C-alpha positions in Angstrom: -23.3 -6.7 16.4 -22.2 -4.9 13.6 -18.9 -3.0 12.9 -18.1 0.5 14.6 -17.0 2.9 12.4 -13.2 2.7 13.1 -13.6 -1.0 12.3 -15.6 -0.5 9.4 -12.9 2.3 8.1 -10.0 -0.5 8.6 -12.2 -3.1 6.8 -11.9 -0.7 3.9 -8.5 0.4 4.1 -7.5 -3.5 4.4 -10.0 -4.0 1.4 -7.8 -1.8 -0.7 -4.3 -2.7 0.8 -4.5 -6.5 0.6 -4.8 -6.6 -3.0 -2.6 -4.0 -4.0 -0.2 -6.2 -2.0 -1.0 -9.5 -4.4 -1.1 -7.5 -7.3 2.2 -6.2 -7.2 3.8 -9.0 -5.5 5.3 -6.6 -2.7 7.2 -8.3 0.1 5.4 -7.6 3.5 8.1 -8.4 5.7 9.9 -5.5 4.4 7.2 -2.8 5.8 8.1 -1.3 9.2 4.5 -1.3 10.4 1.8 -4.1 10.7 -1.0 -3.7 8.0 -3.6 -3.0 10.5 -1.6 0.2 11.4 -2.4 1.9 8.1 -5.4 4.4 8.6 -5.4 4.9 4.9 -4.6 3.4 1.5 -2.5 6.7 1.0 -0.7 6.1 4.3 0.0 2.3 3.2 1.4 3.8 -0.5 4.4 5.9 1.3 5.3 3.6 3.8 8.1 3.1 5.8 10.6 -0.1 5.1 12.6 -1.6 7.7 16.0 -0.2 7.6 17.7 -3.1 6.1 14.9 -3.8 3.6 16.6 -2.7 0.6 20.3 -2.2 1.0 21.9 -0.2 -1.7 24.3 -2.4 -3.4 27.4 0.0 -4.1 26.9 2.9 -2.1 30.4 4.4 -3.1 30.4 3.8 -6.4 29.5 7.1 -8.4 29.0 4.8 -11.5 25.5 3.5 -10.0 22.2 5.2 -9.8 19.9 5.0 -7.0 16.3 5.5 -7.3 14.8 6.4 -4.0 11.3 5.1 -4.9 10.2 2.0 -6.6 8.0 2.4 -9.8 6.4 0.7 -12.7 4.6 2.2 -15.5 1.0 1.4 -15.2 -2.1 2.1 -17.5 -5.2 2.5 -15.9 -7.2 -0.7 -16.1 -10.7 -2.2 -15.2 -9.3 -3.5 -11.8 -8.2 0.5 -11.2 -11.9 1.1 -12.0 -13.1 -1.8 -9.3 -10.9 -0.2 -6.8 -12.2 3.3 -6.9 -15.8 1.6 -6.9 -14.7 0.0 -3.5 -13.2 3.2 -2.6 -16.7 4.7 -2.8 -18.7 1.9 -1.4 -16.5 2.0 1.7 -16.6 5.6 1.8 -20.3 5.3 1.8 -20.5 2.4 4.4 -18.3 4.5 6.9 -20.6 7.4 6.8 
């Protein structure tokens, strides 16, 4: 028997999340929720981390800047285009 709608949706989300984790070398031990709990790539993208994941090195030092987000300057590549196609295919499959 084929996958149900919910299973297809979860599969499509994992198809997007796992390559992102690998490409950006993310430490999944920092993530608060298990990967199968994310209902969309966007939800994963703003995921909560465990409280101990990234402690502030010098919380009382006013000369140290703290960034609330991890960021990397990226340019659109063929990989991004492939992800968009995967997203479109997964959306079509889920319909």
